[in-house]
N, C-alpha and C positions, 0 to 999 in steps of 0.2 A: 583343298577342300574334296574328300573320296571320290572315287569314280562314282560309287554305290550315292552317292548323295547327288551326284551329276545327274545320276540316271533318274532318280526320283524327282530333282527339277524339274529335265525335261519333259517328264511325264505329268507333273504338276502344272506345270506353263500349260501343256497340249489341253488339259480338263477343263481349267480354267478359260481357255480359249474357243472352246467347243460350243458354247451358246452365241458366242460373236461370230460366227464361221462368216455369216453375209456380210459384216462391215471389217473383221481383220482374216485374212486369209495365213494358212501356214504352207508354204513354198517347200520343198523335198529338194533335196540335192544329193547324190546325184538322180534319185529316180524320175524327177520330172525334169530338174533344170540340167544341164550336165557340168556348171560350177556355179561358184557363188555368185560372180559378176552377173550373170545370165539371171539369175535369181532377182539380185538387186535390182537390176533393170526392170524387171519385171513387177517389183513388188509396190505396194503402194504406201504411204506414212501406217505406221501401228501394225505392219503386216509382220509374220516370223519367217523366216529362214530356217528351216531344219536339217543339220548335217550330217549325212550316216557316218558310221566311223570307216577310217582308213588314210591313207597317207596320199597327199593329195599337193603336186607339181603347181604354185598357183603362179600367175601372175598378178601385178598390183590391182587391188581393187578399189574403187572410188563409189562411195557412198554419198551422195549430192543432196541435200534438202529433205531427206527423208529419216525420221524417226524409228529404225527398225531395230529386231530381235534375231542377231544372228547367233544359234548355239547349236551345240553339235548334240547328238543323241545318247553317245555315250564316255564324254567328259574327254580331257586333255590326253589321256593315256592312250586311247583308241583313234585319236582324230588329230592328224598334224598336219599343218599348213608349213610345206616348204617351198619359200619364195626361191621358184629357178629362174627367174630373168631378173637383170637390177632393176630394183626399186622397193619399197617397203612394201609390207602386206595390206594394208588399210589404211586410207586417208579420208576421212569424215570430215565433210565439208557443210558447217549450217544445219546438223544434224539435230540439234536442238534451239528451240527457241525458248526465251523466257517464259517460265510457268509451265511447260512442257516436260513429259519424262523424255531421260536422257537414252540417247542410242546404247545398246548392249553387245557385246559379243563373251560369249560364254562357251568355256570348255572347249580351248583347243590348245594343242601345242605349236606355237609359229617360232619357225626358225628361219635363217639367213635372210631376214630382211636387210636391206641396205639402201636408207635416203639415198635421193641425188648426192651427187660430188655438185662442188662447186663447177657451174661451166666454164670447161676448160680453155673456151671461146673468148671467154671475157676473164682480163685479168683481175685476180683479186676476187673473185667472186667466193661468195659463202658456201660452204655445205648445207643442206636441208637438214631439218630436225626429225626425230621419231624415225629410228631404222624399222621398227615393227608397225606401230601406230602411230599417225598424227593427227591430232582432234583439233579442227581448224573452226572457229565461229559456233563453238555450243560446248555442250559436256559429254560425258560420254561415263559407262559402269563396265569396267571390266572384270570378268569374273569366273573365277579356277581356271585360267591360262597360266600357260606355261612358257615363257618367254626368253628364249635361249640365241646365242651367236648372232644375234642383230647387230645393226653400227648405224650409225648418223654418218651424213656425206661430211665427207673431208673438203677443204677449201682449195680453192684454184690457186696456181702461182700466181704471183706478182709479177706484173710488166716490167720489163726492162726500161731504165731510162734511156732517152736518148743522147746519144753522143752530141759534145759539142762541136761546133765548126772550126774548122781550124782557118786562121786569117792572117793576115800579115799586120794588125797593131794586138797581135797576143791570142792566143786561142781562148776560143768561149769556153765555159765552165760544161762539164756535162751534166744531165739532169738526173733527179733522184729517182731511185726504183720505184716502183709501187708497192705495197705492203700485199702480203700473203692473205689469200680469203682464210675467214675463221672458219674452225670446225662446225657442224651442227651439233644441238643439244641433244639431250635424253637418247640413249644409243637405246633403246627399247619404244619408248613412247614419250609423245610429245602434247602438251595440252598449250596451245596457244590461242592468245584473243578470245572472242565471242562474250556473247553475254551471258545474264547471269541464270541459270535454270532455277528452279523452284529446290527441286533435288541436287546436293551436290555432286559432282564426278566421282566416282568412288572408284578405287582396283580393289578387289575383296579375292582374299583363298587364291593369290597368283603366285608364281616364283620367276624369279627373274637370274638369270643365271650369264654370265661368259658376254655380257652387251658390252658395247664402246660407243663414248659419245665420239664423235667427228675430229681428227686430227686439222691441225690448221696447218697451212701449207707456207711453202717458202719466200721469201721476199725477193724481190726483181733485182738482180745486180743494177747497180748505178753506171749512168753513162759513163764513158771516157771522156779525159777532157781532150779540146781540140790541140793540135800543135799551133805554134808559132811560126808562120813564113815570114821568109826574109823580107823586110821591107825595102823601097826603094832607096830610103837615104840610109842603107845599110845599119840600122839600128837592132837592136833583138829585145823583143819582149816575152813576157812568161807565159809557158804553156798553161793552159786552162786547167781548172780543178775538176777532179772528177767527183762525178757526184757521187751521195751517200746511198747506201743500199737497202732496198725496202725493209720495213719491219716485218716480224714472223706474223702468221697470224695466230690469232688466240685458238688455245684446245678448248675443242667442247666442253661444255658443264652437264654434270649429271649422267653419270655410264649408264646408269636405267632408265631414270625420270626425270624430264625437265617438266614443271611446273610454271607457266608464265601466261596463266588464263586468270579473268576476273573472276571465275566462278571457284569456289572453294574445293578442295581436293583432299578426299578421305581415303587414306591408307590402312586397309586392316586384314588382319592373318595373311600376312604378306612376307614373304621371305628375300633377300637380297643377298646372294654371293658371286665370288669374283665376277664384279661390274667393273668396269674402268673406263679412267677419263682418257680424253684424246690428248694425241701427243703436239706441242706448241711448236710453231714451224722457225727455222731459223731464219737470222737475217740473211738478207742478198748482201753479196760483198760490195765494196765502194769502187766505181771507178777508177781507173787509172789516169793519173795525171797527164796533160800533154807535153810533148818535148818543147823547151824554150830555154828562155835565163832569167831567171831561173825555171826547173820545168815545175809543172804542175804538182799540187799536193794528191795525194790518193783520199776518194773520198774513204769517209767513214762506213763502217759494214752497220748492217741495221741490227734492231736487237732481236733476240728472241721473241718469240711470241708469246702474250699473256698465259700466263698457267690457270688451269682449272679447277674448281672445286668441286666436291661432293661424286664421289663413285656411286652413289645411290640413286639418292633422290636429290634435285636442288627445286628450291623454288623461288623466284623473284618476286612473288607477289606478296609473301608472307601467309597464305591463308592453306598450310595444309598441317594436315591432323594424322599423325602416326598411333594406331593403334594395335596392339597384340601383335606387332610384326620383328622382324630379326634382320639384323643388318651384320653382315660378315665378311671378312678379306676382301670388301672392295676398295679401291684405291681411294687416298686422301681420306675424311671423314665420311661419314655412314651418309649423312645427310646434312643440309645446309639451306636456313633460311636468309633472306637478307630481310634485316628489319622492317617491319610494316610500319605504315605511316596512317593508314586510315582501318585497320580491319586488326582483329583480334591476334594475339602472338601465335605462330604455329604452337603445335603439341608435339609432345611426343611421351605416349604411355603406357604402361604395362607390355614395353620392349625390351628387346637387347640391340646394342651397337658394340660390338668388341671383335678385335683385328683389323680393324679398316686403316687402311693408310699409315699416316704416321703414327708409329704407337705412343709417342710423345703428347700430340694433341689430343683433346678429348673428343671422342669420336660425335658429340650431339654438343655445337657450339652452344653458347650463353644469349645466341639470335632466338633459341627455341625454348620454350617452357618443356621440362621433364619431370615425369614424375612417374613412380613406381615402375623404374626402368633398371636395367644393368647396361652400364654404359663405363667404357674404358676411358680412363685420364677423366674421367668427369666427376671425380670425389664421391662422398657418402652423404652429402647435403640432404636434406629434407629427407624424401621417400626412395631415393637414388642407392644402388649398391655400385659398387666397383670392384666383382670378382669373377675369374675364370667360370663361364658359363657351363662347362662341360658338355660340347655336344656330343653328340653320338655321329662318327663318322665311321664309311663303311670302306676299309681296307681291302675288300673280297672282292665286289664288282667294279669294273670301270666307272661305272656313274657315281662321282660322289653323293652323299646326302644334302640335294641340293633344299629341301626343308628345311635340315637344320635342327632334328630331334633334339630332344635333352636327355641325359642319362639319369638314373633312377636316385643319383647324390647330388642333381645338379642344384647350386643353391637358389636356381630361378623357378623351384618349384615351389606352388604355394604361396608366392610371395609379391603376386601383384594385386590389385586393388578389384576389390568384389562387385564396387558402385560403379567402376569404369568398365567392368566387363559386363555388366547387368543385359546389355541390348545385343549379347553378343551368343548364341546360341552352341557355335558348333568353332572348333578350332581349323586348322588349314587341311587337317586329313578328316573331317566329319566327326573329329571325335567331340564327345561333349565339353563344353569349355570349362566347366569348374568338375573336376574327378577327385582333388582333394579336399583339404582344409579350404581351400583357396585356388582362384584360378592363377597359371603358370604365368611369369613372362616369357613373352615372344610368339611365336605363331602356332608352337606345339604345347599341346597339351597332353602331357605324358602317360599313355593307356598302353597296358601290356598284360595279359595273360599270362602267370607267372609261373616260369617252371620250379625247378626246385634251389632257385638262387645263386646259383654260382655262375661264373665269367663265362657263360656259353651259349653262344649266342644261333639265333636263327635269321637267314636270309630269305625273301623270296623276289624273284620276279617273274612277270607272266608277259609273254612274248617280248622278250627284252626288257620290259620297264620295271625298274627296280621298286619295289612296293615296302611300303613300312606298318606295321602294326596299326590296325584303327579296330572299331568294334567288330568290324568284319568285313575282308576283302572281295569284292564282287569277282568272280571269274565266270568266262561263259565256257558254254560246251564247245568243245574243239580248239581251246585255248592252249598253249603248251607253257606248263609253268615248270621253272628250277628252283630248287630251294637246295639250301646248303647252312651244315654247319659248320661253325667256324670257334676255335678256341681263343678265346681273349684274356686269357688268365695268365699269371707267371707266379712261379713258386720258386724259392731260391734255390741252387743245385738241382732243380728237375726240370726248370723250364715251363714250357704249359702244359698243365698237369694233365691233359684229353689226349694230346697227340700221340698214338699208336695203340689206342685202345680199340674194342669194338663197340660200334657205332650203328644206328639204324634209325630211319625215318618212319613216323606211323601218320596215316590219314585215314579216319575212323569218323562215322557221322558223332557228335558230341553236343547235343545243341546247348548244353549250360552245366556249371559245376566245376570243381577244381580240375587241375591238369589230369592227364591220363594216367593210371598205373602202370607200371611195366612188370613184367613176368622175366626176372633177373634168369630163369632158368632154361628158358625157351627164347635164346637169341634170334634178334630175326621178328619177335611179335611184341605186340602193345596190345591189351585188352582194356576194357572195362565191364567189371564182372556185374555190374549194374545193370547195363544194357540186353536187353534179350537178343537172341538168335547171332548170325554172323555180323559183327560189326566192326572188323578190322578189314583194312588195307596195309601191311607191312611190309617196308622195305629192307634191306638190311642183310635177308638170307641168301644163301647161294650154294652151290655146289662146293666152292672153296670156305665157305663158313659165313662168318658177316663182314661186313666192309671194316677195315683201319681210319681212324682219323688221321688224316693228314695233316701237316704242318700248316699246309694253304686252306684246308679244311676240305669237306667233302660234298660234293652235291650229286643230286638225282631230278633228271628231268621226267614228267610226265605228263600227259595228255589228258584232259578232262571229257571222257565218254559220253553220246548223246544218252539221254533218259534218266538224268541224276537232277535236271531241272529242280528248284525250290527246293533241293538238299541242302543242308549245312552242313560241314566236317572240318573237323579240327585237324592243325597239322603240326607235329611236336617233333623234335628229335633227341636221341637219348645216347649216352656213352657209358658204355659199361666199364667201371674203372674204381680202382681202392682210393683212388684220390679223391673220389666224390666225398662229398661230407657225409654221407650215412654209410662209406664205405663200400658203396656195392656199383649204385648208378647215380648219373647227372642228368638233369632234365633241360633242354634250352625252354624259352618263353613260346607259348603257343599262337597261333596266327589261325583265327577262324575264317574259312572259305564259306561264301555263299553262291554256290551256284545257281546261275541264271540262263 
C-alpha cells in the first residue's frame, strides 16, 4: 500500500472515530504517551493508538485482552519499530473473542524482532514462534507493514546422557542423550490457537523479507558406558555400551508466517522474498563404550533434526487463502498447507510463486487449490501458467525491490481473474487493482507514467527509502529525495546506448497529460509550453555543461522547500543521444510527487 494511502487511511479512521470520542479514545505516541507500551497499558478495548513518524527503538510490546488499533500517522516508510532488546515486537494475547473485531496493527516497518530461544536452563526446550508478532487466543489484522530481518527462536541443546556405573560384574550402559529443542515457527508472524472471530485474520498490503524460522538445536551426547571392575573370582566382564546420541531438533516451519490457529487467515496484496527456514540440529555423538572384556560398544549418533518446509507461509490447519500475492526466492516451497479434514482446502489465487527453494518442486503443492496463478513447476493445468514472471529488480540501490514489481512485458499482466479481484480496490502500492484489460497476477498492478518507451529507468528514494511509481508518491516538505537515471538497455557492439551522453533531470508542476517535452537546443532545461509562467525546475546544466550519464547511472539529491504543500509535480529524466528512437532524446518514466 502506498504511503499516501496509509495517510488517507489514518485520517479517515480519525474522522470515523470523532463522533465516538467519549467511548473510543485516540492515544497519541509520543505526544501524550512516551512509547507504545505505555499507551497500550492506558487504553481500553476499542481504542486507537496513533504513532507519529519516527524511528523507534522498542522493547517487546504485549497487548492482553484488548482489541486495539495501533496505527502510524504516515505509514511504514516513515515509522520504524526496531526491536532493540531481545524479544519479538508484539505479543497479542486474547485480543479477539468470537464475533468481535480483530486487533489491528497498521503502517509500521518492523525490524530485528527475535522470539525467545529455548530456555538454556531446560535441556531440549523449543524456541518460541513469531519473530515480530505472535497472536495467541484470537485473530489480528496486519496491514501496510514491512517485516524485515525478524526471526523465531532457536531450540536449546539436548542434555547429555548419564554415564553408566563402573562395577565388578560388568559396566552399566550409558544413557541416551536428550533430543535437541526444535526451532520456533514463523520467522515474522505466528498465529497460534484461539477462538474463531467473525472476521478472519488478515494480512494485507504487507512485505516480508529476510525473516527466518528458528533453528533446531543439537542433540545431547550419549553417556559413556561403565568400565568392568576386576571381580573377586578373577573373571572379566564386558564394558558397558555407550548411550545413543540425542536426535537433533526439528527446524522451524514457515520462514515468514506460521498459521496454526482455528481462525481462517487471508493473505492479500502481500509480497514474500528471501525468507528462510531454520537449520535442523545435528544429532549428538554416541557415548564411548566402557572398558572390559570385551569393551563396550560405542553408542550410535543421533539423527539429524527434521527438515522444515515453506520458506514463505505454512499452515497446519488448512484454512489459508492467498490472493494477489507474490512469493519469490524463499527457501523450500513458497507456501505449504496440511490437507484439511474439516475445513475447505487452502487456496492460492491470482498470485505468483516463483524461484522458491528447490526449483524442481512445484512452488505450490497439490494440497492447495490454485487458480489464475504463475507457479513454477506447477504445470499449466486449468487457469495457471508456468512462465518466467519478469520481475523488476533494481541493481542501483542497495535495497532490492522487495515488492517484486512487474516489467511491462510480464506474462502475468492482465492474466488474473477479474471476479476474484472484484473485492480488492488497490494493489500493494495503492494503484487501482485493474489498470489494463484485466488484473495482473501477484501483489503489483503495473503502473507507469510512460517516457519515450526505451530502456531508460528512473529510480527514487525519499529519506533513504526506495519508492516505486504509483499514481502519486507523497513527499513532505523538508524531506530529501534522491533520484537516479539508469541505462538498462543493450545494443550489440555498442553496449548501453545512453552511457556517455548528456543527461538532465526535470521537476515541474504538471498535473496531468502526456510526458514533458524537451527543448534539445537548450541542454539542462525541460519545458511544457502549454503551462503559463515559470513552470520549470531543471537539473543538469552547470558551468561545465550538462552532466554525462555514467555506466552506474547518475543521481541528484534535492530537498523539498516549505511553501509547496498541496502542489503536484512530475519528475522525469532525459538523455540527449543519437541512439534514441527519435534520434535526438530519450525520456524515462515519470513519477508524480504530491507535496504535503
